[in-house]
MIKETI-475691 format. One record per atom (N, C-alpha, C): atom name; residue in three letters; z, x, y; residue number from 1. Coordinates in pm, whole numbers. Each point is the difference from the previous one (the first is absolute). Example, Ala and Ser with C-alpha at 12.3 -4.5 7.8 and 13.67 -1.06 7.14 Angstrom:
! MIKETI-475691
name|resn|Z|X|Y|resi
N|ALA|780|1319|-569|1
CA|ALA|0|-89|119|1
C|ALA|0|90|120|1
N|SER|-72|-35|105|2
CA|SER|6|82|119|2
C|SER|73|-77|109|2
***
This chain:
! MIKETI-475691
name|resn|Z|X|Y|resi
N|MET|9643|-320|683|1
CA|MET|-110|-138|54|1
C|MET|-110|-44|-127|1
N|GLU|-32|115|-44|2
CA|GLU|-132|8|-120|2
C|GLU|54|-98|-119|2
N|ILE|134|30|-10|3
CA|ILE|108|-65|-121|3
C|ILE|1|-126|-24|3
N|LEU|13|-46|207|4
CA|LEU|33|-102|-21|4
C|LEU|-123|-138|32|4
N|ALA|-138|77|17|5
CA|ALA|-88|-85|18|5
C|ALA|-30|-3|-158|5
N|GLN|24|50|-81|6
CA|GLN|-72|33|-160|6
C|GLN|97|-142|-76|6
N|LEU|145|-8|99|7
CA|LEU|125|-63|-89|7
C|LEU|-100|-184|36|7
N|ILE|4|-20|140|8
CA|ILE|-58|-108|39|8
C|ILE|-146|-39|-60|8
N|ARG|-95|97|-64|9
CA|ARG|-116|-11|-9|9
C|ARG|22|-41|-186|9
N|ALA|118|15|-73|10
CA|ALA|48|-33|-101|10
C|ALA|39|-143|21|10
N|VAL|52|2|91|11
CA|VAL|77|-178|2|11
C|VAL|-119|-85|25|11
N|VAL|-47|21|76|12
CA|VAL|-117|-74|33|12
C|VAL|-104|-4|-138|12
N|LEU|-6|50|-85|13
CA|LEU|-79|15|-117|13
C|LEU|59|-47|-110|13
N|VAL|117|-40|7|14
CA|VAL|93|-61|-99|14
C|VAL|8|-120|67|14
N|ALA|17|-71|108|15
CA|ALA|2|-124|40|15
C|ALA|-123|-51|-3|15
N|ALA|-144|106|14|16
CA|ALA|-118|-83|-47|16
C|ALA|-43|-21|-136|16
N|ASP|62|81|-65|17
CA|ASP|18|-25|-160|17
C|ASP|22|-102|-32|17
N|ARG|150|-31|105|18
CA|ARG|84|-110|-121|18
C|ARG|-64|-173|60|18
N|ASN|-45|21|190|19
CA|ASN|-103|-112|-23|19
C|ASN|-125|-33|-75|19
N|ARG|-66|97|-29|20
CA|ARG|-134|-24|-44|20
C|ARG|6|-13|-152|20
N|LEU|146|40|-85|21
CA|LEU|64|-49|-85|21
C|LEU|41|-154|-41|21
N|ALA|15|-35|136|22
CA|ALA|96|-148|23|22
C|ALA|-97|-32|-5|22
N|VAL|-142|-42|64|23
CA|VAL|-87|-60|37|23
C|VAL|-57|-46|-167|23
N|GLU|-29|152|-39|24
CA|GLU|-12|-24|-140|24
C|GLU|38|-101|-87|24
N|ASN|116|24|0|25
CA|ASN|94|-76|-100|25
C|ASN|-2|-109|25|25
N|ALA|-27|-53|166|26
CA|ALA|-28|-132|29|26
C|ALA|-115|-87|-54|26
N|ALA|-131|117|14|27
CA|ALA|-92|-67|-66|27
C|ALA|-14|-37|-142|27
N|LEU|61|110|-62|28
CA|LEU|34|-53|-141|28
C|LEU|72|-101|-60|28
N|ARG|133|-24|73|29
CA|ARG|63|-128|-19|29
C|ARG|-51|-143|22|29
N|GLN|-116|41|118|30
CA|GLN|-49|-146|32|30
C|GLN|-98|-26|-129|30
N|GLN|-54|100|-8|31
CA|GLN|-126|0|-134|31
C|GLN|96|-72|-128|31
N|VAL|89|83|-28|32
CA|VAL|74|-83|-98|32
C|VAL|43|-161|-19|32
N|ASN|20|-39|158|33
CA|ASN|32|-122|41|33
C|ASN|-104|-118|-5|33
N|VAL|-64|29|23|34
CA|VAL|-179|-71|-7|34
C|VAL|-39|40|-161|34
N|LEU|20|83|-66|35
CA|LEU|-9|-33|-172|35
C|LEU|123|-93|-26|35
N|GLN|124|-15|10|36
CA|GLN|94|-54|-54|36
C|GLN|-30|-122|-19|36
N|ARG|-88|-74|160|37
CA|ARG|36|-114|55|37
C|ARG|-177|-54|-97|37
N|SER|-78|57|-16|38
CA|SER|-111|-53|-74|38
C|SER|-25|-29|-127|38
N|VAL|-90|-57|11|39
CA|VAL|32|-8|-167|39
C|VAL|-146|63|-87|39
N|THR|-128|-63|-7|40
CA|THR|-85|99|21|40
C|THR|-73|133|97|40
N|ARG|-34|-66|104|41
CA|ARG|-89|108|54|41
C|ARG|135|-11|144|41
N|PRO|23|129|77|42
CA|PRO|57|-66|86|42
C|PRO|-51|-67|148|42
N|ARG|118|-66|65|43
CA|ARG|-81|-74|73|43
C|ARG|78|67|112|43
N|LEU|-48|1|131|44
CA|LEU|36|46|120|44
C|LEU|-19|-52|98|44
N|ASP|152|-19|53|45
CA|ASP|-9|-125|118|45
C|ASP|-33|96|148|45
N|ASP|-5|-92|98|46
CA|ASP|-18|70|158|46
C|ASP|99|148|22|46
N|THR|174|-18|-42|47
CA|THR|54|66|-6|47
C|THR|8|148|-54|47
N|ASP|-63|-11|-146|48
CA|ASP|-60|131|-80|48
C|ASP|-103|44|81|48
N|ARG|-100|-42|102|49
CA|ARG|-47|-1|7|49
C|ARG|-5|126|120|49
N|MET|89|-83|125|50
CA|MET|14|47|97|50
C|MET|115|143|-20|50
N|PHE|107|9|-150|51
CA|PHE|33|110|-39|51
C|PHE|-127|143|7|51
N|TRP|-76|-53|-76|52
CA|TRP|-112|145|-44|52
C|TRP|-46|-1|106|52
N|ILE|-72|-39|85|53
CA|ILE|2|29|115|53
C|ILE|32|98|144|53
N|PHE|129|-53|1|54
CA|PHE|106|91|32|54
C|PHE|19|111|-63|54
N|ARG|-14|-26|-117|55
CA|ARG|72|154|-89|55
C|ARG|-130|83|28|55
N|ARG|-120|-78|19|56
CA|ARG|-105|143|5|56
C|ARG|-19|26|196|56
N|ARG|78|-43|61|57
CA|ARG|-13|46|120|57
C|ARG|145|115|0|57
N|TRP|67|-18|-64|58
CA|TRP|150|82|7|58
C|TRP|-54|136|-83|58
N|VAL|-28|12|-128|59
CA|VAL|-54|93|-75|59
C|VAL|-160|-32|-16|59
N|ARG|-5|134|30|60
CA|ARG|-148|66|-3|60
C|ARG|-50|65|-125|60
N|GLY|-100|-48|-86|61
CA|GLY|1|86|-142|61
C|GLY|43|-113|-88|61
N|ARG|51|136|-120|62
CA|ARG|84|-73|-64|62
C|ARG|-73|-132|-93|62
N|ARG|-113|-32|-9|63
CA|ARG|-99|-93|-60|63
C|ARG|47|-64|-139|63
N|ASP|41|144|-53|64
CA|ASP|57|-64|-163|64
C|ASP|149|-92|-3|64
N|LEU|62|-58|92|65
CA|LEU|107|-97|18|65
C|LEU|-57|-130|-30|65
N|LEU|-171|1|58|66
CA|LEU|-21|-152|-17|66
C|LEU|-64|-23|-170|66
N|VAL|96|-55|-85|67
CA|VAL|-23|-3|-119|67
C|VAL|-40|-161|-14|67
N|ILE|67|-52|107|68
CA|ILE|-56|-184|-9|68
C|ILE|-108|-23|92|68
N|VAL|3|81|68|69
CA|VAL|-174|-62|95|69
C|VAL|-50|179|71|69
N|GLN|-121|-78|25|70
CA|GLN|-70|147|-50|70
C|GLN|21|22|211|70
N|PRO|-34|111|6|71
CA|PRO|1|40|151|71
C|PRO|-98|-2|70|71
N|GLU|-98|-103|-20|72
CA|GLU|-97|-66|39|72
C|GLU|1|-103|25|72
N|THR|114|-97|-48|73
CA|THR|39|-135|22|73
C|THR|91|7|103|73
N|VAL|91|85|-15|74
CA|VAL|96|26|150|74
C|VAL|-58|5|148|74
N|ILE|-106|127|-3|75
CA|ILE|-106|-27|72|75
C|ILE|-54|-109|103|75
N|ARG|-61|-52|-146|76
CA|ARG|-80|-176|51|76
C|ARG|49|-84|58|76
N|TRP|168|22|-69|77
CA|TRP|112|-94|74|77
C|TRP|49|14|163|77
N|HIS|-29|149|-12|78
CA|HIS|62|61|131|78
C|HIS|-142|-31|105|78
N|ARG|-91|5|-31|79
CA|ARG|-139|-36|59|79
C|ARG|5|-170|83|79
N|ASN|26|-49|-105|80
CA|ASN|-40|-181|-21|80
C|ASN|113|14|95|80
N|GLY|184|55|-25|81
CA|GLY|67|-52|113|81
C|GLY|-82|-11|174|81
N|TYR|-36|171|-18|82
CA|TYR|-38|16|166|82
C|TYR|-102|-79|17|82
N|ARG|-105|-34|-70|83
CA|ARG|-105|-98|17|83
C|ARG|83|-169|85|83
N|ASP|100|-3|-113|84
CA|ASP|30|-196|45|84
C|ASP|140|5|118|84
N|TYR|-7|145|-6|85
CA|TYR|82|-19|156|85
C|TYR|-87|11|120|85
N|TRP|-100|59|-10|86
CA|TRP|-70|-10|161|86
C|TRP|-97|-107|1|86
N|LYS|-41|-51|-126|87
CA|LYS|-80|-125|1|87
C|LYS|149|-118|70|87
N|ASN|116|0|-25|88
CA|ASN|66|-97|18|88
C|ASN|25|36|154|88
N|ARG|17|130|37|89
CA|ARG|31|-5|146|89
C|ARG|-118|-24|99|89
N|SER|-126|50|-99|90
CA|SER|-175|-39|75|90
C|SER|9|-148|34|90
N|GLN|66|-90|-63|91
CA|GLN|-34|-130|-2|91
C|GLN|78|-32|107|91
N|ALA|-71|-77|102|92
CA|ALA|21|-59|143|92
C|ALA|32|-138|-45|92
N|THR|125|-80|58|93
CA|THR|-31|-127|-19|93
C|THR|-78|-98|58|93
N|PRO|-32|-109|-71|94
CA|PRO|-117|-75|100|94
C|PRO|64|-74|101|94
N|GLY|-69|-58|92|95
CA|GLY|101|-108|98|95
C|GLY|14|109|111|95
N|ARG|74|-98|67|96
CA|ARG|72|46|103|96
C|ARG|136|23|-1|96
N|PRO|64|133|73|97
CA|PRO|125|25|-53|97
C|PRO|128|-106|45|97
N|PRO|70|-34|-72|98
CA|PRO|116|-99|45|98
C|PRO|65|-11|71|98
N|ILE|80|-75|114|99
CA|ILE|74|-29|79|99
C|ILE|158|-3|-41|99
N|GLY|43|56|66|100
CA|GLY|156|-30|-18|100
C|GLY|66|-141|8|100
N|ARG|113|0|14|101
CA|ARG|54|-140|-32|101
C|ARG|20|-37|175|101
N|ASP|35|141|55|102
CA|ASP|65|-9|101|102
C|ASP|-104|-38|119|102
N|VAL|-176|21|-82|103
CA|VAL|-57|-20|88|103
C|VAL|-67|-141|29|103
N|VAL|3|-76|-99|104
CA|VAL|-30|-126|-60|104
C|VAL|93|-78|87|104
N|ALA|153|53|-10|105
CA|ALA|78|-88|46|105
C|ALA|-3|13|145|105
N|LEU|-38|119|108|106
CA|LEU|-17|-28|104|106
C|LEU|-165|-69|32|106
N|ILE|-68|-18|-93|107
CA|ILE|-148|-98|7|107
C|ILE|92|-125|73|107
N|LYS|49|-31|-136|108
CA|LYS|60|-156|27|108
C|LYS|64|-32|76|108
N|ARG|101|69|91|109
CA|ARG|107|34|105|109
C|ARG|-106|2|107|109
N|LEU|-123|66|30|110
CA|LEU|-82|12|100|110
C|LEU|-52|-167|34|110
N|SER|-96|-41|-104|111
CA|SER|-22|-165|3|111
C|SER|113|-68|-36|111
N|SER|99|-6|-7|112
CA|SER|77|-109|26|112
C|SER|50|-18|125|112
N|GLU|27|119|36|113
CA|GLU|25|-15|145|113
C|GLU|-93|30|66|113
N|ASN|-129|10|24|114
CA|ASN|-97|-34|90|114
C|ASN|-92|-45|-59|114
N|PRO|-3|-164|7|115
CA|PRO|-113|-91|-117|115
C|PRO|-159|-14|42|115
N|LEU|44|50|156|116
CA|LEU|-147|23|40|116
C|LEU|-90|143|-33|116
N|TRP|59|79|-35|117
CA|TRP|-74|109|-9|117
C|TRP|-48|3|-113|117
N|GLY|-151|43|-44|118
CA|GLY|-56|-8|-91|118
C|GLY|-21|135|-92|118
N|ALA|-53|61|-130|119
CA|ALA|43|84|-22|119
C|ALA|-77|112|61|119
N|PRO|-73|26|92|120
CA|PRO|-84|80|81|120
C|PRO|110|65|77|120
N|ARG|41|-73|57|121
CA|ARG|168|-5|102|121
C|ARG|114|69|-103|121
N|ALA|13|-74|-58|122
CA|ALA|130|109|-57|122
C|ALA|-29|59|-78|122
N|GLN|-154|54|-78|123
CA|GLN|-55|154|-16|123
C|GLN|38|87|83|123
N|SER|6|-45|141|124
CA|SER|-19|87|102|124
C|SER|115|54|29|124
N|GLU|84|-52|8|125
CA|GLU|138|-33|3|125
C|GLU|65|107|-105|125
N|LEU|-41|-5|-110|126
CA|LEU|88|57|-126|126
C|LEU|-86|148|14|126
N|ARG|-110|-10|54|127
CA|ARG|-91|170|37|127
C|ARG|138|56|114|127
N|LEU|2|-54|71|128
CA|LEU|115|7|165|128
C|LEU|125|77|-102|128
N|LEU|53|-30|-107|129
CA|LEU|135|0|-41|129
C|LEU|-25|115|-106|129
N|GLY|-153|12|-16|130
CA|GLY|8|172|-94|130
C|GLY|-64|-67|-143|130
N|HIS|17|-151|-43|131
CA|HIS|-63|-50|-126|131
C|HIS|-123|11|12|131
N|GLU|-133|29|-103|132
CA|GLU|-140|4|6|132
C|GLU|45|-81|-170|132
N|VAL|-72|-153|61|133
CA|VAL|-21|-95|-74|133
C|VAL|-153|-97|7|133
N|ALA|-45|3|-77|134
CA|ALA|-187|-56|48|134
C|ALA|61|-183|67|134
N|GLU|-91|-22|53|135
CA|GLU|6|-160|48|135
C|GLU|27|-80|-87|135
N|SER|-72|1|-126|136
CA|SER|4|-141|-123|136
C|SER|140|63|-67|136
N|THR|3|86|1|137
CA|THR|203|61|-66|137
C|THR|90|-134|104|137
N|VAL|-32|36|101|138
CA|VAL|106|-59|122|138
C|VAL|-23|-132|-40|138
N|ALA|-101|-78|43|139
CA|ALA|-50|-121|-27|139
C|ALA|15|-57|-164|139
N|LYS|3|61|-108|140
CA|LYS|72|-35|-109|140
C|LYS|174|1|-20|140
N|TYR|31|56|98|141
CA|TYR|179|-17|-11|141
C|TYR|46|-85|163|141
N|MET|-120|-49|26|142
CA|MET|82|-70|108|142
C|MET|123|-123|17|142
N|VAL|57|-64|47|143
CA|VAL|43|-87|-45|143
C|VAL|-91|-128|21|143
N|PRO|-35|-95|-63|144
CA|PRO|-130|-97|48|144
C|PRO|70|-112|94|144
N|ARG|-68|-20|147|145
CA|ARG|33|-111|83|145
C|ARG|28|-139|-45|145
N|LYS|111|-51|59|146
CA|LYS|23|-119|-83|146
C|LYS|-129|-102|92|146
N|ARG|-40|-90|-105|147
CA|ARG|-89|-82|27|147
C|ARG|34|-116|28|147
N|GLY|34|-58|114|148
CA|GLY|89|-132|40|148
C|GLY|-150|-114|32|148
N|ASP|16|-65|61|149
CA|ASP|-58|-124|53|149
C|ASP|-94|59|110|149
N|THR|-142|64|-18|150
CA|THR|-52|103|127|150
C|THR|-57|-99|100|150
N|GLN|-25|-139|0|151
CA|GLN|-25|-115|79|151
C|GLN|127|-21|114|151
N|ARG|-12|12|161|152
CA|ARG|111|13|56|152
C|ARG|-2|-87|100|152
N|TRP|-94|-111|-45|153
CA|TRP|-37|-107|141|153
C|TRP|-30|-95|-60|153
N|ARG|46|-161|18|154
CA|ARG|-23|-109|-76|154
C|ARG|-124|-27|8|154
N|THR|-77|-50|-111|155
CA|THR|-100|-44|-33|155
C|THR|-68|-147|108|155
N|GLU|-91|-73|-2|156
CA|GLU|-39|-105|65|156
C|GLU|125|-142|-65|156
N|HIS|-62|36|-129|157
CA|HIS|84|-94|-103|157
C|HIS|116|-30|6|157
N|GLU|111|113|13|158
CA|GLU|138|7|7|158
C|GLU|7|-66|144|158
N|ARG|-65|39|109|159
CA|ARG|-17|-43|112|159
C|ARG|70|-137|-1|159
N|ARG|-123|-81|-53|160
CA|ARG|1|-129|-5|160
C|ARG|87|-75|-60|160
N|LEU|14|88|-124|161
CA|LEU|138|-77|-89|161
C|LEU|116|18|48|161
N|ARG|-1|111|125|162
CA|ARG|122|32|62|162
C|ARG|111|63|-144|162
N|LEU|-43|83|-78|163
CA|LEU|86|38|-87|163
C|LEU|93|163|66|163
N|PRO|123|11|-10|164
CA|PRO|73|116|38|164
C|PRO|-58|108|-58|164
N|ARG|20|123|82|165
CA|ARG|-39|124|-65|165
C|ARG|83|47|-132|165
***
């Protein structure tokens, strides 16, 4: 049993050495690629920065691999990435939350089928259906009422002239 355990440990050590060697090899190849495409000073783009950040997470120690980039620079990139991520996560979008197209269609349908309803009544009906929408938003999307001739009786002048309606 002891021999089997030692054999397994040896296999794990060999596999770990191969993984470490593969990561070191990838780091060195990446530096060569950067140097080959640079003219005077190596220019790193975002993919190069991400490589070094992830490489730092994979292999602890071994700072001697960092020929182009200083270890402090990689740590600064990593910290800046976290800072930007949490800054973007914490910023709230201003204004009211957007409402869906289906709710807008429902508001238009309610207002066209019930022309005597105003925004407060339509809002309460929407609330009964489970949609929380502000009254001003309901008023914004309601179908405008048709504005025809508002006068429904003949004027004295029309009566005297006997004009048809």
